[in-house]
C-alpha positions in Angstrom: 97.2 142.6 226.5 97.9 145.9 224.9 100.0 148.5 226.7 98.8 152.5 226.7 101.0 155.5 226.6 100.0 158.9 227.4 101.5 161.0 224.4 101.4 164.7 223.4 102.0 166.3 221.2 102.3 170.1 220.2 100.0 171.5 217.1 98.1 174.3 215.2 94.4 175.3 216.0 94.0 175.3 212.7 95.8 171.5 211.7 93.7 170.5 215.0 90.2 172.2 213.8 90.9 170.7 209.6 92.0 166.7 211.4 88.7 167.5 213.3 86.3 168.0 210.4 88.6 165.1 207.7 88.0 162.4 210.5 84.2 163.9 211.7 85.3 163.6 215.3 84.4 166.0 217.5 87.1 165.6 219.9 90.6 166.5 219.6 91.7 162.6 221.2 89.5 160.5 218.8 90.7 162.4 216.1 94.5 162.2 216.8 93.6 158.2 217.1 91.3 158.4 213.9 93.8 159.8 212.0 97.3 157.9 213.5 95.4 154.0 213.0 94.4 154.9 209.2 98.3 155.7 208.8 99.3 152.8 210.3 96.5 150.8 208.7 96.9 152.7 204.9 98.4 150.5 202.1 100.8 153.7 200.6 101.8 154.5 203.9 104.4 151.9 204.1 106.1 152.7 200.2 108.7 154.0 199.7 107.6 155.8 196.3 104.1 156.5 197.8 103.0 159.0 194.8 104.1 157.1 192.9 102.3 153.5 193.8 99.0 155.3 194.4 98.9 157.5 191.1 99.3 154.6 188.9 96.9 152.9 190.9 94.5 155.7 189.9 96.3 155.7 186.2 94.4 151.8 185.7 91.1 152.9 187.0 91.2 155.3 184.5 92.8 153.1 181.3 89.9 150.5 183.0 86.9 152.5 182.4 87.7 154.3 179.0 88.0 151.0 177.7 84.6 150.5 179.2 83.4 153.3 177.9 84.5 152.8 174.4 83.3 148.8 175.1 79.4 150.3 175.1 
């Protein structure tokens, strides 16, 4: 059985509204839950050099697309 804990924090209203818009949720609770779950699941949040790994992936993808375009 999963344990549930009630937590509270202080955030700026603008940040909450932006989070709701980005997650597509109308309630603060659901937007925060979705954001936390994404953070826990996202492969990049566990990397020490998160931005480096993300950029490498983008560069590889673009290089592959360019080589495919050249072959057409």
